[in-house]
A tleap script that builds the chain and sets N, CA, C and O, in Angstrom:
source leaprc.protein.ff14SB
mol = sequence {
  NMET ALA VAL GLY ALA LEU ARG GLY LEU ASP
  ARG ALA GLY VAL ALA VAL PRO GLY ASP MET
  GLN ILE VAL GLY TYR SER ASP VAL SER ALA
  ALA GLU ALA ALA HIE LEU THR THR VAL HIE
  VAL PRO ARG ARG ARG LEU GLY ARG HIE ALA
  ALA ARG LEU ALA ALA HIE LEU ALA TRP GLY
  GLU ALA GLU ALA PRO ILE HIE TRP THR LEU
  PRO PRO SER LEU VAL ILE ARG ASP THR THR
  ARG PRO LEU LYS GLY THR CPRO
}
set mol.1.N position { -22.674 -0.296 -32.371 }
set mol.1.CA position { -21.939 -1.535 -32.287 }
set mol.1.C position { -22.870 -2.731 -32.335 }
set mol.1.O position { -22.583 -3.721 -33.008 }
set mol.2.N position { -23.993 -2.643 -31.619 }
set mol.2.CA position { -24.905 -3.780 -31.570 }
set mol.2.C position { -25.518 -4.051 -32.937 }
set mol.2.O position { -25.738 -5.206 -33.300 }
set mol.3.N position { -25.796 -2.994 -33.699 }
set mol.3.CA position { -26.348 -3.185 -35.042 }
set mol.3.C position { -25.326 -3.908 -35.916 }
set mol.3.O position { -25.692 -4.810 -36.669 }
set mol.4.N position { -24.065 -3.529 -35.827 }
set mol.4.CA position { -23.011 -4.214 -36.569 }
set mol.4.C position { -22.867 -5.660 -36.137 }
set mol.4.O position { -22.681 -6.546 -36.971 }
set mol.5.N position { -22.953 -5.902 -34.842 }
set mol.5.CA position { -22.882 -7.274 -34.331 }
set mol.5.C position { -24.054 -8.095 -34.851 }
set mol.5.O position { -23.896 -9.261 -35.211 }
set mol.6.N position { -25.217 -7.483 -34.886 }
set mol.6.CA position { -26.406 -8.164 -35.389 }
set mol.6.C position { -26.215 -8.563 -36.851 }
set mol.6.O position { -26.565 -9.676 -37.241 }
set mol.7.N position { -25.668 -7.670 -37.648 }
set mol.7.CA position { -25.406 -7.982 -39.062 }
set mol.7.C position { -24.368 -9.102 -39.195 }
set mol.7.O position { -24.524 -10.006 -40.016 }
set mol.8.N position { -23.318 -9.035 -38.389 }
set mol.8.CA position { -22.293 -10.075 -38.427 }
set mol.8.C position { -22.840 -11.433 -38.027 }
set mol.8.O position { -22.501 -12.446 -38.640 }
set mol.9.N position { -23.677 -11.461 -37.012 }
set mol.9.CA position { -24.288 -12.719 -36.584 }
set mol.9.C position { -25.173 -13.285 -37.685 }
set mol.9.O position { -25.184 -14.493 -37.924 }
set mol.10.N position { -25.914 -12.408 -38.353 }
set mol.10.CA position { -26.767 -12.851 -39.450 }
set mol.10.C position { -25.926 -13.475 -40.566 }
set mol.10.O position { -26.269 -14.538 -41.083 }
set mol.11.N position { -24.833 -12.820 -40.933 }
set mol.11.CA position { -23.945 -13.355 -41.981 }
set mol.11.C position { -23.332 -14.694 -41.571 }
set mol.11.O position { -23.075 -15.550 -42.417 }
set mol.12.N position { -23.100 -14.867 -40.269 }
set mol.12.CA position { -22.503 -16.109 -39.771 }
set mol.12.C position { -23.533 -17.215 -39.566 }
set mol.12.O position { -23.184 -18.333 -39.185 }
set mol.13.N position { -24.806 -16.900 -39.821 }
set mol.13.CA position { -25.845 -17.904 -39.673 }
set mol.13.C position { -26.318 -18.109 -38.250 }
set mol.13.O position { -26.955 -19.118 -37.947 }
set mol.14.N position { -26.015 -17.163 -37.371 }
set mol.14.CA position { -26.452 -17.250 -35.976 }
set mol.14.C position { -27.840 -16.625 -35.881 }
set mol.14.O position { -28.032 -15.467 -36.250 }
set mol.15.N position { -28.799 -17.393 -35.388 }
set mol.15.CA position { -30.172 -16.910 -35.275 }
set mol.15.C position { -30.320 -16.019 -34.048 }
set mol.15.O position { -29.962 -16.399 -32.933 }
set mol.16.N position { -30.854 -14.832 -34.279 }
set mol.16.CA position { -31.135 -13.892 -33.190 }
set mol.16.C position { -32.636 -13.659 -33.197 }
set mol.16.O position { -33.155 -13.200 -34.214 }
set mol.17.N position { -33.368 -13.945 -32.125 }
set mol.17.CA position { -32.925 -14.285 -30.789 }
set mol.17.C position { -32.844 -15.776 -30.500 }
set mol.17.O position { -32.681 -16.153 -29.339 }
set mol.18.N position { -32.949 -16.632 -31.497 }
set mol.18.CA position { -32.940 -18.074 -31.247 }
set mol.18.C position { -31.667 -18.600 -30.622 }
set mol.18.O position { -31.712 -19.200 -29.548 }
set mol.19.N position { -30.523 -18.387 -31.276 }
set mol.19.CA position { -29.240 -18.875 -30.768 }
set mol.19.C position { -28.599 -17.904 -29.787 }
set mol.19.O position { -27.898 -18.315 -28.863 }
set mol.20.N position { -28.840 -16.636 -29.990 }
set mol.20.CA position { -28.221 -15.595 -29.166 }
set mol.20.C position { -29.173 -14.405 -29.105 }
set mol.20.O position { -29.882 -14.113 -30.068 }
set mol.21.N position { -29.177 -13.730 -27.971 }
set mol.21.CA position { -29.961 -12.512 -27.835 }
set mol.21.C position { -29.004 -11.332 -27.787 }
set mol.21.O position { -27.884 -11.453 -27.290 }
set mol.22.N position { -29.446 -10.195 -28.302 }
set mol.22.CA position { -28.572 -9.030 -28.342 }
set mol.22.C position { -29.372 -7.776 -27.984 }
set mol.22.O position { -30.507 -7.590 -28.422 }
set mol.23.N position { -28.741 -6.924 -27.173 }
set mol.23.CA position { -29.355 -5.673 -26.728 }
set mol.23.C position { -28.363 -4.548 -26.978 }
set mol.23.O position { -27.184 -4.662 -26.644 }
set mol.24.N position { -28.843 -3.473 -27.563 }
set mol.24.CA position { -28.015 -2.295 -27.789 }
set mol.24.C position { -28.270 -1.243 -26.731 }
set mol.24.O position { -29.082 -1.435 -25.827 }
set mol.25.N position { -27.569 -0.132 -26.855 }
set mol.25.CA position { -27.703 0.957 -25.896 }
set mol.25.C position { -27.847 2.265 -26.650 }
set mol.25.O position { -27.071 2.544 -27.564 }
set mol.26.N position { -28.806 3.047 -26.288 }
set mol.26.CA position { -29.076 4.420 -26.724 }
set mol.26.C position { -30.252 4.549 -27.672 }
set mol.26.O position { -30.687 5.671 -27.929 }
set mol.27.N position { -30.786 3.470 -28.201 }
set mol.27.CA position { -32.008 3.501 -29.006 }
set mol.27.C position { -31.945 4.501 -30.158 }
set mol.27.O position { -32.859 5.307 -30.331 }
set mol.28.N position { -30.887 4.454 -30.935 }
set mol.28.CA position { -30.752 5.323 -32.105 }
set mol.28.C position { -31.627 4.794 -33.243 }
set mol.28.O position { -32.117 3.667 -33.175 }
set mol.29.N position { -31.821 5.597 -34.280 }
set mol.29.CA position { -32.710 5.209 -35.379 }
set mol.29.C position { -32.249 3.925 -36.073 }
set mol.29.O position { -33.081 3.146 -36.538 }
set mol.30.N position { -30.941 3.695 -36.149 }
set mol.30.CA position { -30.439 2.460 -36.764 }
set mol.30.C position { -30.899 1.239 -35.975 }
set mol.30.O position { -31.170 0.190 -36.561 }
set mol.31.N position { -30.989 1.365 -34.661 }
set mol.31.CA position { -31.461 0.255 -33.828 }
set mol.31.C position { -32.934 -0.018 -34.102 }
set mol.31.O position { -33.360 -1.170 -34.176 }
set mol.32.N position { -33.697 1.045 -34.250 }
set mol.32.CA position { -35.121 0.880 -34.556 }
set mol.32.C position { -35.292 0.206 -35.914 }
set mol.32.O position { -36.104 -0.709 -36.053 }
set mol.33.N position { -34.539 0.646 -36.910 }
set mol.33.CA position { -34.632 0.065 -38.249 }
set mol.33.C position { -34.235 -1.410 -38.250 }
set mol.33.O position { -34.787 -2.199 -39.018 }
set mol.34.N position { -33.286 -1.784 -37.399 }
set mol.34.CA position { -32.827 -3.177 -37.321 }
set mol.34.C position { -33.679 -4.014 -36.372 }
set mol.34.O position { -33.404 -5.198 -36.177 }
set mol.35.N position { -34.712 -3.411 -35.781 }
set mol.35.CA position { -35.590 -4.093 -34.819 }
set mol.35.C position { -34.805 -4.619 -33.623 }
set mol.35.O position { -35.101 -5.691 -33.096 }
set mol.36.N position { -33.806 -3.858 -33.205 }
set mol.36.CA position { -32.904 -4.230 -32.122 }
set mol.36.C position { -33.471 -3.793 -30.773 }
set mol.36.O position { -33.841 -2.632 -30.601 }
set mol.37.N position { -33.538 -4.703 -29.833 }
set mol.37.CA position { -33.905 -4.342 -28.469 }
set mol.37.C position { -32.817 -3.432 -27.915 }
set mol.37.O position { -31.630 -3.723 -28.056 }
set mol.38.N position { -33.219 -2.327 -27.285 }
set mol.38.CA position { -32.226 -1.375 -26.795 }
set mol.38.C position { -32.604 -0.801 -25.439 }
set mol.38.O position { -33.754 -0.867 -25.007 }
set mol.39.N position { -31.609 -0.244 -24.791 }
set mol.39.CA position { -31.825 0.550 -23.584 }
set mol.39.C position { -31.943 1.994 -24.055 }
set mol.39.O position { -31.018 2.537 -24.658 }
set mol.40.N position { -33.081 2.606 -23.777 }
set mol.40.CA position { -33.328 3.986 -24.202 }
set mol.40.C position { -32.936 4.945 -23.089 }
set mol.40.O position { -33.335 4.781 -21.936 }
set mol.41.N position { -32.161 5.932 -23.448 }
set mol.41.CA position { -31.798 7.008 -22.521 }
set mol.41.C position { -32.381 8.290 -23.100 }
set mol.41.O position { -32.072 8.639 -24.239 }
set mol.42.N position { -33.215 8.998 -22.346 }
set mol.42.CA position { -33.813 10.232 -22.865 }
set mol.42.C position { -32.765 11.338 -23.004 }
set mol.42.O position { -32.554 12.129 -22.084 }
set mol.43.N position { -32.115 11.380 -24.163 }
set mol.43.CA position { -30.982 12.291 -24.379 }
set mol.43.C position { -31.365 13.762 -24.280 }
set mol.43.O position { -30.594 14.559 -23.746 }
set mol.44.N position { -32.529 14.139 -24.778 }
set mol.44.CA position { -32.931 15.554 -24.677 }
set mol.44.C position { -33.086 15.965 -23.221 }
set mol.44.O position { -32.622 17.027 -22.803 }
set mol.45.N position { -33.741 15.112 -22.468 }
set mol.45.CA position { -33.924 15.413 -21.042 }
set mol.45.C position { -32.575 15.502 -20.338 }
set mol.45.O position { -32.361 16.383 -19.505 }
set mol.46.N position { -31.685 14.607 -20.668 }
set mol.46.CA position { -30.348 14.615 -20.092 }
set mol.46.C position { -29.611 15.904 -20.466 }
set mol.46.O position { -28.965 16.523 -19.620 }
set mol.47.N position { -29.711 16.300 -21.728 }
set mol.47.CA position { -29.054 17.525 -22.184 }
set mol.47.C position { -29.597 18.767 -21.505 }
set mol.47.O position { -28.832 19.640 -21.096 }
set mol.48.N position { -30.926 18.851 -21.381 }
set mol.48.CA position { -31.533 20.010 -20.700 }
set mol.48.C position { -31.068 20.089 -19.255 }
set mol.48.O position { -30.720 21.160 -18.758 }
set mol.49.N position { -31.068 18.952 -18.595 }
set mol.49.CA position { -30.657 18.942 -17.196 }
set mol.49.C position { -29.180 19.318 -17.067 }
set mol.49.O position { -28.809 20.068 -16.165 }
set mol.50.N position { -28.347 18.806 -17.953 }
set mol.50.CA position { -26.914 19.127 -17.905 }
set mol.50.C position { -26.681 20.617 -18.123 }
set mol.50.O position { -25.826 21.211 -17.465 }
set mol.51.N position { -27.430 21.228 -19.039 }
set mol.51.CA position { -27.283 22.665 -19.292 }
set mol.51.C position { -27.701 23.477 -18.066 }
set mol.51.O position { -27.017 24.425 -17.680 }
set mol.52.N position { -28.824 23.101 -17.458 }
set mol.52.CA position { -29.274 23.802 -16.238 }
set mol.52.C position { -28.250 23.647 -15.125 }
set mol.52.O position { -27.933 24.607 -14.422 }
set mol.53.N position { -27.744 22.453 -14.971 }
set mol.53.CA position { -26.763 22.185 -13.926 }
set mol.53.C position { -25.486 22.989 -14.157 }
set mol.53.O position { -24.928 23.553 -13.216 }
set mol.54.N position { -25.023 23.041 -15.401 }
set mol.54.CA position { -23.820 23.822 -15.717 }
set mol.54.C position { -24.031 25.295 -15.390 }
set mol.54.O position { -23.130 25.955 -14.872 }
set mol.55.N position { -25.219 25.809 -15.691 }
set mol.55.CA position { -25.520 27.211 -15.380 }
set mol.55.C position { -25.510 27.440 -13.874 }
set mol.55.O position { -24.935 28.420 -13.401 }
set mol.56.N position { -26.136 26.552 -13.121 }
set mol.56.CA position { -26.158 26.699 -11.655 }
set mol.56.C position { -24.750 26.629 -11.072 }
set mol.56.O position { -24.422 27.367 -10.142 }
set mol.57.N position { -23.923 25.748 -11.613 }
set mol.57.CA position { -22.537 25.665 -11.145 }
set mol.57.C position { -21.779 26.947 -11.486 }
set mol.57.O position { -21.022 27.460 -10.662 }
set mol.58.N position { -21.980 27.461 -12.689 }
set mol.58.CA position { -21.286 28.685 -13.118 }
set mol.58.C position { -21.707 29.890 -12.285 }
set mol.58.O position { -20.894 30.773 -12.013 }
set mol.59.N position { -22.971 29.927 -11.882 }
set mol.59.CA position { -23.483 31.053 -11.096 }
set mol.59.C position { -23.222 30.883 -9.600 }
set mol.59.O position { -23.579 31.747 -8.799 }
set mol.60.N position { -22.600 29.768 -9.231 }
set mol.60.CA position { -22.311 29.529 -7.823 }
set mol.60.C position { -23.518 29.102 -7.017 }
set mol.60.O position { -23.503 29.183 -5.789 }
set mol.61.N position { -24.570 28.647 -7.693 }
set mol.61.CA position { -25.799 28.233 -7.008 }
set mol.61.C position { -25.796 26.746 -6.656 }
set mol.61.O position { -26.741 26.250 -6.042 }
set mol.62.N position { -24.755 26.050 -7.036 }
set mol.62.CA position { -24.647 24.620 -6.739 }
set mol.62.C position { -23.169 24.283 -6.619 }
set mol.62.O position { -22.307 24.998 -7.130 }
set mol.63.N position { -22.895 23.185 -5.937 }
set mol.63.CA position { -21.516 22.725 -5.781 }
set mol.63.C position { -21.380 21.318 -6.337 }
set mol.63.O position { -22.269 20.481 -6.184 }
set mol.64.N position { -20.261 21.078 -6.979 }
set mol.64.CA position { -19.984 19.735 -7.493 }
set mol.64.C position { -19.415 18.897 -6.357 }
set mol.64.O position { -18.801 19.488 -5.469 }
set mol.65.N position { -19.557 17.628 -6.302 }
set mol.65.CA position { -20.264 16.831 -7.291 }
set mol.65.C position { -21.762 16.808 -7.013 }
set mol.65.O position { -22.195 16.878 -5.863 }
set mol.66.N position { -22.517 16.713 -8.045 }
set mol.66.CA position { -23.969 16.606 -7.955 }
set mol.66.C position { -24.351 15.282 -8.596 }
set mol.66.O position { -23.895 14.958 -9.693 }
set mol.67.N position { -25.173 14.534 -7.919 }
set mol.67.CA position { -25.599 13.237 -8.432 }
set mol.67.C position { -27.059 13.332 -8.842 }
set mol.67.O position { -27.899 13.830 -8.092 }
set mol.68.N position { -27.344 12.860 -10.014 }
set mol.68.CA position { -28.703 12.873 -10.537 }
set mol.68.C position { -28.915 11.571 -11.277 }
set mol.68.O position { -28.065 11.161 -12.067 }
set mol.69.N position { -30.012 10.928 -11.039 }
set mol.69.CA position { -30.296 9.655 -11.682 }
set mol.69.C position { -31.348 9.855 -12.759 }
set mol.69.O position { -32.425 10.396 -12.504 }
set mol.70.N position { -31.028 9.420 -13.939 }
set mol.70.CA position { -31.958 9.462 -15.058 }
set mol.70.C position { -32.285 8.019 -15.411 }
set mol.70.O position { -31.465 7.330 -16.017 }
set mol.71.N position { -33.470 7.558 -15.041 }
set mol.71.CA position { -33.768 6.144 -15.251 }
set mol.71.C position { -33.917 5.804 -16.736 }
set mol.71.O position { -34.657 6.473 -17.458 }
set mol.72.N position { -33.218 4.771 -17.185 }
set mol.72.CA position { -33.364 4.320 -18.568 }
set mol.72.C position { -34.608 3.448 -18.698 }
set mol.72.O position { -35.222 3.079 -17.697 }
set mol.73.N position { -34.971 3.127 -19.912 }
set mol.73.CA position { -36.072 2.192 -20.136 }
set mol.73.C position { -35.649 1.195 -21.209 }
set mol.73.O position { -34.820 1.496 -22.067 }
set mol.74.N position { -36.222 0.033 -21.145 }
set mol.74.CA position { -35.909 -1.019 -22.105 }
set mol.74.C position { -36.933 -0.983 -23.233 }
set mol.74.O position { -38.138 -1.036 -22.985 }
set mol.75.N position { -36.461 -0.895 -24.459 }
set mol.75.CA position { -37.326 -0.918 -25.638 }
set mol.75.C position { -37.184 -2.309 -26.252 }
set mol.75.O position { -36.184 -2.619 -26.898 }
set mol.76.N position { -38.192 -3.128 -26.040 }
set mol.76.CA position { -38.126 -4.520 -26.482 }
set mol.76.C position { -38.568 -4.615 -27.939 }
set mol.76.O position { -39.663 -4.196 -28.314 }
set mol.77.N position { -37.674 -5.180 -28.739 }
set mol.77.CA position { -37.979 -5.394 -30.155 }
set mol.77.C position { -37.731 -6.870 -30.476 }
set mol.77.O position { -38.059 -7.741 -29.670 }
set mol.78.N position { -37.161 -7.154 -31.634 }
set mol.78.CA position { -37.097 -8.540 -32.115 }
set mol.78.C position { -35.830 -9.309 -31.772 }
set mol.78.O position { -35.716 -10.472 -32.159 }
set mol.79.N position { -34.875 -8.719 -31.069 }
set mol.79.CA position { -33.604 -9.409 -30.837 }
set mol.79.C position { -33.502 -10.047 -29.454 }
set mol.79.O position { -32.443 -10.539 -29.065 }
set mol.80.N position { -34.600 -10.035 -28.722 }
set mol.80.CA position { -34.649 -10.711 -27.423 }
set mol.80.C position { -35.963 -11.467 -27.319 }
set mol.80.O position { -36.908 -11.217 -28.067 }
set mol.81.N position { -35.999 -12.381 -26.390 }
set mol.81.CA position { -37.215 -13.149 -26.121 }
set mol.81.C position { -37.194 -13.552 -24.661 }
set mol.81.O position { -36.135 -13.536 -24.035 }
set mol.82.N position { -38.341 -13.915 -24.104 }
set mol.82.CA position { -38.348 -14.378 -22.718 }
set mol.82.C position { -37.524 -15.656 -22.578 }
set mol.82.O position { -37.517 -16.504 -23.470 }
set mol.83.N position { -36.840 -15.779 -21.461 }
set mol.83.CA position { -36.087 -16.999 -21.185 }
set mol.83.C position { -37.044 -18.133 -20.888 }
set mol.83.O position { -38.143 -17.909 -20.380 }
set mol.84.N position { -36.633 -19.341 -21.200 }
set mol.84.CA position { -37.476 -20.500 -20.918 }
set mol.84.C position { -37.761 -20.568 -19.431 }
set mol.84.O position { -36.874 -20.359 -18.604 }
set mol.85.N position { -39.010 -20.863 -19.102 }
set mol.85.CA position { -39.396 -20.995 -17.707 }
set mol.85.C position { -39.798 -19.693 -17.045 }
set mol.85.O position { -40.098 -19.681 -15.852 }
set mol.86.N position { -39.812 -18.582 -17.798 }
set mol.86.CA position { -40.258 -17.312 -17.219 }
set mol.86.C position { -41.617 -16.963 -17.790 }
set mol.86.O position { -41.924 -17.300 -18.934 }
set mol.87.N position { -42.432 -16.287 -16.992 }
set mol.87.CA position { -43.785 -15.935 -17.488 }
set mol.87.C position { -43.745 -14.908 -18.600 }
set mol.87.O position { -44.792 -14.515 -19.115 }
savepdb mol mol.pdb
quit
């Protein structure tokens, strides 16, 4: 969605990141090609953990609900810039 929004803003003459900043989510290859700043979620790690968790639940070795935090990271590219007055 963010890549499409970026293209639409470009067609409308909106400067990114000058007039507007845009951030996508999931860091897919299209985001990289568009130089889009994104939130990266390590999908392989998430998938491995989900598979292990499903197995433990199926074997009765764990009980739902289980909470697990997978910290995302920000991949800064060309669609964002520091705000004025910030270091």
